[in-house]
N, C-alpha and C positions, 0 to 999 in steps of 0.2 A: 507192459508198454502198449500204447495205442499207435498203430502204424497206418499212415495214409498212403495209398498207392494210386497214382494216376496211371492210365493205361492198364488197369487191372484186368481187362478182358482179353489182353494180348497173351501170347505164348509165355513170356517171362512173367508177366503180372499174375496170371492165374496160378502158376506154380509157386511163385513167391507168396501169394496170399494164403495158399493152402499150407505151405511150410510154416509161415508165421503163426497161423491158427493152431497148428499141431504143436508148436513150441509154447503155446499159452498166451500169445499176444492177441490183442484186439485189432481188427482190421477195418478200415474205412476205405471203400473202393470209390474212386472218383471216375466218372464216365461222362462223355459228351452225349451218349445215347440213352442214359438212364438217370434223368433228373429225379430228385426225391419224390416228386408228385406221382411219377409212374410206378414207383415201388411201394408207395405208402410210407416212406421213411422221410421225415422232415429233414431239410438241409442242415438244421442245427442239432439233429439228434445225436446223442453220444453213441459211441461204438458199443456193440453188445456181441459177445462171442457166440451167442446162439440166436442171432437175429434171423428173421425169415429170409429165405432165399430170394435174391433179386432175379426175377425171371429173365430179364434181358441180359444179365451178366452170367447167370448160372454159377454164382459163387456162394455156396452155402456158408452161413456164419458171418458174412460181411454186411456191415451197414453201407448203404450207398448214398453218395452225395453227388451233385452235378459238377461237372468240370466245364468251364466256359468254352463254347464252340465258336462264338463270335466276339469281336472286340467290345461290343456293347453289352455282353453278358456280364453279370456280377462276377467278381473274382472268386476263386475257389475258397471254400470255408474250411480252413485247417484248424479251427478251434478244437482244442482237446487232443490234437495229434502231438505225440512226443517226437515223432520222426516222420518225414515225408520222403517217399521214393517216387521220383518223377520219371515215368517210362513212356508217356504218351508221345506219339509222333507218327507221321506218314511212313508206311513201309518203304524201304529202299529197293525192294525186289521189283523188277519190271524194266521196261524200256524207258530210259531217261530222256523223255522229250523235255522241251523247255518248260512246259506246264507241270510235268512230273517233278522236275528239279525244283521249281518254285514251291510246289506243295511240300516237298521234303524240307526245304529250307525254312519256309514260313511256319510250318507246323512245329518245328523245333524252337525257332527263335521266339515266336509269339507265345507259344504255350509256356516255355521256360520263363519268359519275361513276366507272364501273369503269376506264375508260381513264386518267383522272387519278390515281386511287388507285394503279393499277399502276405508273405512272411515279414517283409519290412514294415508293414502297417500293423502287425499284431502286437498287442500289449505283452502277450506271453507266447513268443514264437516257438516252434519246435526246436529240439536240441540239435537236430541234424537234418540236412537235406542231401539225399543221394540222388544225383541227377544223371540220367543216361547220357552217354556220349558213345564214340565208336573209335576203333583203331584206324579208321579212315583218316584220323587226325595226322597220322605219320606219313601217309602217301606211299609212293613207290620207294622201297628202301633196299632192294637187292638182298644180299646176305647179311646185312648189318643186324646185330641184335639190338632191339629197341626196348628201352625202359621208359618209365614215366618222365624222366628228365631229358629224353631225346627230343630234338627239335621237331617242330611241325613240318608237314610236307606241303605240297602245292596241289592245286586242282580243286574241283568243286567240293568234294566231300571233306577234304582237309580244311578248306576255308570255312565250310559250314560248321564243322566241329569246333573250330576256334571261336566262332561267334556264339555258338550254342553254349559252350562252356563259360564264356564271358558273361552271358545272361545269368547262368546259375550262380556264378561267383559274386554277383551283385548282392546276394543275400548274406555274404560272409560277415558283415558287421553284426548281424543278429543271430546267426546260427553257424554251426560247423558244416562245411560244404565238401562233398566228395563227388568228383566227376568220374563216372564209371565208363572207361573206354572198353567197350565190349567187342570181342572177336566173333567168329562164327559160332553161333549157339547151336549145339547138337541136341535135337529132339526128333523122334519119329513122327510127332504130331503136328509139325509145322516147320516153318523156316526153311533154310536151304536144304538140310538133310531130308526133311519131309518131301521136298520137291524132287530130290535125287532118287529116293528109294524106288518109285515105280519104274524109272528108267533103268536103274541098275538091276532090278529084279527081272527085267526083260533081257538082260545080257547086253544092253546097249550103252552101258556106262563107259566112260573113258576120261583121259586127262584133258585138261583145258590148256590150249596152246602148247607150249613146250613142256609143261608139267613141272618146271623147275621152280616156279614161284612158291614162296613159303605161305602156308595157310596157318593162321593162328586161331585156334578153336577153343571151346570150353563146353563141357557137359552142362546141360540145363540145371541139374541139381547143384553142381558146384557153383554155378553163377548165382543161383538163389541163396545158397549158403554164404557166398562171399558178400552179397548185398547185406544180409543180416549181420554178418561179421563187421562190416563197415558201419552199420547202424549202432551196434552194441559196443564197439571199441572206440572210446573217445580219443584215442591217439591217432586214429586214421583220418586224414583230411587231404584235400587236393586231388590230383589225378590218380586214379587206380586202374591198372590194366586188368580187365576181366577176361583173362586168357589162361589156358592150362600151361604148365611149365615146359611142355615138350611140343612145340609147333612142328609141323611136318611139311614137306614139299607136296605140291598138288599130286604128283605122280604116286607118292607113297600113300596119300589119303585115298586116292582112287583104287589102288591095289588092295589096301586094307579093307575098304568097304566091299569091294567085289569078293574078296576071300570070305568075309563074314557072311555074305549072301550065297556063297558057293556058285558064283557066276563069273564068266570071263569079263575082262575089261580091255578089249582089243581096240576099241575105237578111240579117236581123239577128235576134239573140236578145234579146228584151226583158229588162230587168233583173228584172222580177217572176218570170219563168220561171227565171232562174238562181238566184233566191233559194230555189228548191226544194232546192238543194244544201246548204242550211244555211249555216253560217259560211264554207264554202269559196267561196261566191259572192263574198265580199269579195276573195279572191285573184284573181278574174277581173274585178271591177268597180272595185276600188280603184286609184288612180293612184299610181305610184311611179316617179319620174324619178331613177333612181339612177346616179351617175357613179363610175367607178373611180379615185377620187382618189389612193389610195396606189399603185396600179399605175402610173398615169401619172407620179406624182412620182418613182418609182424607175426610170422608163425602160423599163417592160415593153412589148415590141413586139407589139401585136395584129396577127394575120394577117387578121382579119375585123372591122374596126371598124364597118362599115356593114352594114345588113340585106340589101340586094339581093345584094351579092357573097357574103355568107354563105349565102343560100339557093341561089344558083347552084352553090356548091360542094357543098351537101348534097343537092340534089335533081337 
């Protein structure tokens, strides 16, 4: 199978590309910063499992094609792709100024719109589009267990996720569409855990706010495996929660991480201080107890369903 990946230079995209190559798939990496002319790979070139490394992406074995950075740029060329995984988008980590929020929203809506439009225009479209989304779709939910059928929440990220998924589902008449609602992705090489580790190693880690909010997480390897599972299983479509089966409260996450590092976790960050981050504070303080209903129903085998073994593997 030939797999096209947008956002292939990101944390999830890199791991996914490597896993797909190891499984014998061909991978085409789409990037705004690595047009074909920069890598010596024509935009229409077929994927090759042993293509030269793209220096700007550092993805050995991947063919590189450009992904549109501007509305005036040509649409992405998915010719030859049996499946497309769309992961490109502005990082949500940081202070959510108005400008930051607009970049988050527009990078997801415009990029996904270009992906769907490109698929709709193809004579032979890919069999499946797996498009990124987030559990922010559900908003603050207290102790309620959330499945893919649960209603959407309110607020900036919930509304962005709704619009984001709607853009992806525009491709439904031509291809099977999966909207992957991803939780907190655990990897020591980046993301939230990568940012936490230096603080916790200094013994300065602690719970956020009350610590009672639910955190829905997933090991990076399980997320990449789930994406390929959704690609390969034709019965999977619609929203899919990309979370482990056992979410934990923030206080438990904090204690488990501290114990893994053999460090104390005496501190706490008061809610009022986190609110200096603007709307992003909701992603740290809101409770989302999200369960992988579709993955479980389809028999997806999680390697790391519980937090402590996941952290032992990662750290």
